[in-house]
C-alpha positions in Angstrom: 85.8 92.3 67.0 87.1 90.7 70.2 84.9 90.4 73.3 86.7 93.2 75.2 85.4 95.7 72.6 82.1 95.6 74.4 83.3 98.3 76.8 81.5 101.6 76.5 82.5 103.8 73.5 83.9 106.5 75.8 86.2 104.1 77.7 87.3 102.4 74.6 88.2 105.7 72.9 90.1 106.8 76.0 92.0 103.5 76.1 92.9 103.8 72.4 94.0 107.3 72.9 96.3 106.2 75.8 97.5 103.3 73.7 98.9 105.5 70.9 100.4 108.1 73.3 104.1 107.6 74.1 105.8 107.8 77.5 105.0 111.1 79.2 107.2 113.6 77.4 108.8 111.1 75.1 106.6 111.9 72.0 104.1 109.9 69.9 105.9 109.3 66.7 106.4 105.7 65.5 109.9 104.3 65.7 111.9 104.6 62.5 113.3 101.1 62.9 111.5 98.1 64.3 111.9 97.7 68.1 111.7 94.1 69.4 111.0 93.6 73.1 111.4 90.3 75.1 109.2 89.8 78.1 109.8 87.0 80.7 107.0 86.0 83.1 106.2 83.2 85.5 102.6 82.9 84.3 101.1 79.5 83.7 97.8 78.0 82.5 95.0 80.5 82.1 97.2 83.3 83.3 99.8 82.7 80.5 97.1 82.2 77.9 95.4 85.5 78.9 98.7 87.4 78.9 99.8 86.0 75.5 96.4 87.0 74.0 97.0 90.6 75.2 100.5 90.6 73.8 99.2 89.4 70.5 96.6 92.2 70.5 99.2 94.8 71.3 101.4 93.6 68.5 98.4 93.8 66.1 97.4 97.3 67.1 99.6 99.8 68.9 102.7 97.7 68.3 102.1 97.7 64.5 101.4 101.4 64.5 104.5 102.3 66.4 106.8 99.6 65.0 107.1 97.6 68.2 106.9 93.8 68.6 106.7 92.1 72.0 107.9 88.5 72.3 106.6 87.0 75.6 108.1 83.9 77.2 106.8 81.9 80.2 109.8 80.8 82.2 108.0 78.3 84.4 107.6 79.0 88.1 108.6 82.1 90.0 111.8 80.4 91.2 112.6 79.3 87.6 112.1 82.9 86.4 114.3 84.4 89.2 117.1 81.9 88.4 117.0 82.6 84.7 117.0 86.4 85.3 120.0 86.2 87.7 121.9 83.9 85.3 121.3 86.4 82.5 122.3 89.3 84.7 125.5 87.7 85.7 126.3 86.6 82.2 126.6 82.9 83.1 127.6 80.5 80.4 124.6 79.2 78.6 122.3 81.9 79.9 120.0 83.7 77.6 120.4 87.4 76.9 118.8 89.7 79.5 115.1 90.4 78.7 113.9 93.9 78.1 111.1 93.3 80.7 110.6 90.7 83.3 108.2 89.9 86.1 109.7 90.3 89.5 109.0 90.6 93.2 110.8 93.3 95.2 113.7 91.1 96.4 114.8 90.0 92.9 114.2 93.5 91.4 116.3 95.0 94.2 119.2 92.6 93.5 119.1 93.3 89.8 118.9 97.1 90.5 122.0 96.9 92.7 123.8 95.5 89.6 122.9 98.7 87.7 120.6 97.0 85.3 117.1 98.4 86.2 115.6 101.5 84.7 113.8 104.0 86.9 110.5 104.6 85.2 109.4 107.6 87.2 110.5 110.1 84.4 108.2 108.3 82.0 105.0 109.0 84.0 103.7 112.4 84.6 101.8 113.3 87.7 98.4 112.6 86.1 99.5 109.2 85.0 100.9 108.3 88.4 97.6 109.2 90.0 95.9 106.5 88.0 97.7 103.7 89.9 97.1 102.6 93.4 99.8 104.4 95.4 100.9 101.4 97.4 101.7 99.5 94.2 104.0 102.2 92.9 105.7 102.5 96.3 106.8 98.9 96.2 109.4 99.8 93.6 110.7 102.9 95.3 113.7 101.2 96.9 115.5 104.4 98.1 112.5 106.5 99.1 113.2 109.1 96.4 110.0 108.6 94.3 111.6 106.2 91.9 109.6 103.4 90.1 111.8 100.4 89.7 108.8 98.0 89.5 105.9 98.9 87.2 102.7 97.4 88.7 100.7 95.4 86.2 98.7 92.8 88.2 98.4 92.4 91.9 96.9 89.9 94.4 96.3 89.5 98.1 95.3 86.5 100.2 91.9 85.1 100.7 90.4 82.1 102.5 89.1 79.5 100.1 86.5 77.1 101.5 85.1 73.8 100.3 81.6 75.0 101.0 79.9 71.7 100.1 81.6 69.8 103.0 81.6 72.9 105.2 77.8 73.0 105.2 77.5 69.4 106.5 79.8 70.3 109.4 78.3 73.7 110.0 74.8 72.4 110.3 75.8 69.5 112.6 78.2 71.5 114.8 76.7 75.0 114.7 79.5 76.7 112.9 79.2 79.9 110.9 81.3 81.7 108.2 81.8 84.5 110.8 83.8 81.9 112.9 86.5 82.0 110.2 86.9 85.8 110.2 89.7 85.9 112.8 92.9 83.8 113.2 91.8 82.7 116.7 88.3 81.9 115.4 89.8 79.6 112.8 91.7 77.8 115.5 88.6 77.3 117.6 86.6 76.1 114.6 89.4 73.8 113.5 89.3 72.2 117.0 85.6 71.8 116.7 85.9 70.2 113.3 88.6 67.8 114.5 86.4 66.7 117.4 83.4 66.3 115.1 85.3 64.1 112.6 87.0 62.2 115.4 83.6 61.3 116.9 82.5 59.7 113.6 84.8 56.7 114.1 85.5 54.3 117.0 89.2 54.9 116.8 90.5 57.6 119.2 92.3 60.7 118.1 91.8 60.3 114.4 90.0 63.6 113.7 90.7 65.5 110.5 92.4 68.9 109.8 90.2 71.8 108.8 92.8 74.4 107.7 96.1 75.1 106.0 98.2 77.9 104.6 100.0 78.2 101.3 102.6 80.9 102.1 103.9 80.8 105.7 106.1 83.8 105.2 103.0 85.9 104.5 101.4 84.7 107.7 104.4 85.7 109.8 105.2 89.0 108.0 101.6 90.3 107.8 100.7 88.9 111.1 103.6 90.6 112.9 102.8 93.8 111.2 99.1 93.5 112.3 100.3 92.8 115.8 102.3 96.0 115.8 105.7 94.5 115.5 106.9 94.4 111.8 109.9 92.0 111.6 112.0 93.9 109.1 112.7 97.5 108.6 115.0 98.6 105.8 116.9 101.8 105.0 119.5 102.2 102.2 119.5 98.5 101.6 120.2 97.6 105.2 117.8 95.6 107.3 117.1 96.1 111.0 115.5 93.0 112.7 112.6 93.2 115.1 111.7 89.6 116.0 109.4 90.5 118.8 109.0 87.6 121.2 105.4 88.4 122.3 104.1 88.9 118.7 106.0 85.8 117.5 104.5 83.7 120.3 101.0 84.7 119.3 101.9 83.6 115.7 103.2 80.3 117.1 100.2 79.7 119.3 97.9 80.1 116.3 99.7 78.0 113.8 102.2 75.6 115.4 100.1 74.6 118.4 96.9 73.7 116.3 99.1 72.0 113.8 100.6 69.7 116.5 97.1 68.9 117.6 96.0 67.9 114.1 93.7 70.8 113.6 95.8 72.2 110.7 97.7 70.4 108.0 100.2 70.9 105.2 101.2 68.3 102.7 102.1 68.5 99.0 103.0 71.7 97.3 99.8 73.6 97.6 96.9 73.4 100.0 94.4 73.4 97.1 95.7 69.8 96.5 94.6 68.9 100.0 91.2 70.4 99.3 91.0 68.2 96.2 92.0 65.0 98.2 89.5 65.8 101.0 92.3 66.4 103.5 91.3 70.0 104.2 88.2 72.1 104.1 89.8 75.5 103.9 93.1 77.3 103.2 94.6 80.8 102.9 96.2 81.5 99.6 96.6 84.0 96.8 93.5 85.2 95.0 95.5 84.5 91.8 95.1 80.8 92.6 91.5 81.2 91.6 92.1 79.5 88.2 93.5 76.5 90.0 90.7 75.8 92.5 89.4 72.3 92.5 85.8 71.5 91.5 85.7 68.1 93.0 87.1 65.9 95.9 88.8 62.7 94.9 89.6 60.6 97.9 92.3 57.9 98.2 89.6 55.3 98.2 88.4 56.4 94.8 85.3 58.2 96.0 84.7 61.5 94.2 82.1 64.2 94.2 81.6 67.7 93.1 82.2 70.7 95.4 81.5 74.4 95.4 84.3 76.7 96.6 83.7 79.9 98.4 86.1 82.9 98.8 86.1 84.6 102.2 88.3 87.4 103.5 91.6 86.3 105.0 91.3 85.9 108.8 92.9 88.7 110.9 94.0 88.7 114.5 91.4 89.7 117.1 91.6 93.2 118.4 93.9 94.4 115.6 93.5 96.7 112.6 93.5 94.4 109.6 96.6 94.2 107.4 96.5 92.5 104.0 99.4 91.0 102.1 100.2 92.9 98.9 101.8 90.6 96.4 101.9 89.8 92.7 105.1 90.5 90.7 105.3 93.7 88.8 107.3 94.3 85.6 111.0 95.5 85.6 112.5 97.3 82.6 116.2 96.6 82.1 118.9 98.8 80.6 118.8 99.2 76.8 118.6 101.7 74.1 116.4 104.8 74.5 114.0 103.2 71.9 113.8 99.9 73.8 113.1 101.6 77.1 110.5 103.9 75.6 108.8 101.0 73.8 108.8 99.0 77.0 107.0 101.7 78.9 104.6 102.1 76.0 103.7 98.4 76.3 103.4 98.5 80.1 101.1 101.5 80.0 99.0 99.8 77.3 98.6 96.6 79.3 97.5 98.5 82.4 94.8 100.6 80.6 91.4 99.8 82.2 90.1 97.7 79.3 93.3 95.6 79.1 94.0 95.3 82.8 90.4 94.1 83.5 90.8 91.5 80.7 93.9 90.1 82.3 92.2 90.2 85.7 89.1 88.3 84.6 91.2 85.7 82.9 93.8 85.2 85.6 92.3 86.0 89.0 94.8 88.9 89.6 93.5 92.3 90.5 93.9 95.4 88.2 96.3 98.0 89.4 94.6 101.3 88.6 91.8 103.0 90.5 89.5 103.0 87.4 89.9 99.3 86.8 90.1 98.0 90.4 86.4 98.4 90.8 83.7 95.7 90.5 81.3 97.9 88.7 83.9 98.5 86.0 84.7 94.8 85.8 81.1 93.8 85.5 80.4 96.5 82.9 83.3 95.3 80.8 81.2 92.8 79.0 83.7 90.0 79.7 82.3 86.6 80.8 82.6 86.4 84.5 81.8 83.2 86.4 80.1 83.4 89.8 83.2 82.1 91.5 85.6 84.5 89.8 83.2 87.4 90.6 83.2 86.5 94.3 87.0 86.1 94.3 87.7 89.4 92.6 85.0 91.2 94.7 86.4 89.9 98.0 90.0 90.7 96.9 89.1 94.2 95.9 87.2 94.8 99.1 90.3 93.6 101.0 92.6 96.0 99.2 90.2 98.9 99.8 89.6 98.1 103.5 92.9 97.0 104.8 96.4 98.4 105.2 98.5 96.8 102.5 101.8 95.3 103.5 104.7 94.0 101.4 108.1 92.9 102.7 110.7 95.8 102.2 113.6 95.3 99.8 117.1 94.9 101.3 120.3 93.0 100.7 119.6 89.5 101.8 115.8 89.8 101.7 115.3 86.7 99.7 117.2 84.6 102.2 115.3 86.2 105.1 112.0 85.5 103.5 113.1 81.9 102.8 113.8 81.5 106.5 110.3 82.7 107.5 108.7 80.5 104.8 110.1 77.3 106.4 111.1 78.0 110.0 107.7 77.4 111.6 106.0 75.1 109.0 108.9 72.7 108.8 109.1 72.3 112.5 105.4 71.9 112.8 105.3 69.2 110.1 108.2 67.3 111.6 106.8 67.4 115.2 103.3 66.4 114.0 104.8 63.4 112.3 106.3 62.4 115.7 103.0 62.8 117.3 101.3 60.6 114.7 103.9 57.9 115.2 103.2 58.0 119.0 99.5 57.8 118.4 99.9 54.8 116.1 102.0 53.2 118.9 99.1 53.6 121.3 99.9 56.8 123.2 97.1 59.2 124.0 97.0 62.5 122.2 97.8 64.4 125.5 100.9 62.3 126.0 102.0 62.3 122.4 101.8 66.1 122.1 103.0 67.2 125.6 106.6 67.9 124.9 105.7 70.2 121.9 103.3 72.3 123.8 105.7 73.7 126.4 107.2 77.2 126.8 110.6 75.5 126.4 109.8 74.2 123.0 108.8 77.7 121.8 111.9 79.3 123.3 114.2 76.8 121.6 112.6 77.4 118.2 112.5 81.2 118.8 116.2 81.4 119.6 117.2 79.2 116.7 115.1 81.3 114.3 116.4 84.6 115.7 120.0 83.5 115.0 119.2 82.6 111.4 117.5 85.9 110.8 120.3 87.9 112.3 122.6 86.5 109.7 120.6 88.5 107.1 120.8 91.7 109.1 122.7 94.6 107.5 
């Protein structure tokens, strides 16, 4: 008996009952002929291992009973998966056949849907079944506002702040900092300045302080930040986007990322900020709670010095004076056109994998959050009997509190959404990194920080960047 069978007898019985029921009104009989389903995901590491273990269990239980076999395939990164799906959809030479199910964010799902290849799963869930899922997660796949479900939610995440608490404690005790200082965007900037000054004072060299903070996904900062500031950047209707690149809101975003980056308070190098935590280059970053399985456990400095660290998970900072908005992310599952049996079997598998027992199992093993009301609850997770480390408990608890206390936001789907998001991902961060390199070159040549930074801290610098970015985003407008 596997470890998940330690659920209560009632919950287990309910889960098994759901597992052998078919899709809404589709019936419960086994398929006369074997139905083989291919599933493509972007999961890696512990996430992939946990997902594959669940697929194997499905095949050995409900799949065997109903004559269904699921074959799961990890496609690499999210970008690799999207490329492979698009190649398959377009029938490119050398592309594999279109999978029956694939993981997707809204922009990719929308593009495939407009090619006529996505199944609306709304008819396969009755009202009682729909009520089990967190409403915002179902709404993400309702592209036309007609109640359709083009993306089936299976695992979700939001953003948290991850903190090297070991080194934070040294700074906090010496400089009088507190966790509460990191609860707002503006508070992070003030604390990062204090940390820069504190580290700068530890050497005789001038202006060589260290950065405190970084961000993994800049598009999330801009999108959720603008929404929180009352000026969402994109509105979409019938696949067409209307742009609202509000100057005042965007300036506040600029002042709380670009400006501290130029001053050396923030940093971004390498692919992920967790890498900078590991190298000792940062103390904190904002990233997905699904990155929990990749958090470093030690710092390894360039000089070879290494030591163990404890990581903390804190709520993602929000703008002062605003109602909190949290990013809703994590790809759902898209079912593609096929035979009636393939579609019915696909929904059978997706319902099974989001039953409380199974959804919690994936959550504990991956850092993602469950998608149903019953499972997205720390009491249910702790009572599941699954091994739950202290750090994973804190991460899931903080993420679930975020989902329950904040307005959830995800970028709407529209033609050109992927290009628009790509612009937001790089527009501010690339400029900040390039300009900071110039500042560092000037510092190395003997200039003071004030002189080296001056040209980048003007209104004119912001206006030039704002106008350039506005033109790029207008090219994505419907």
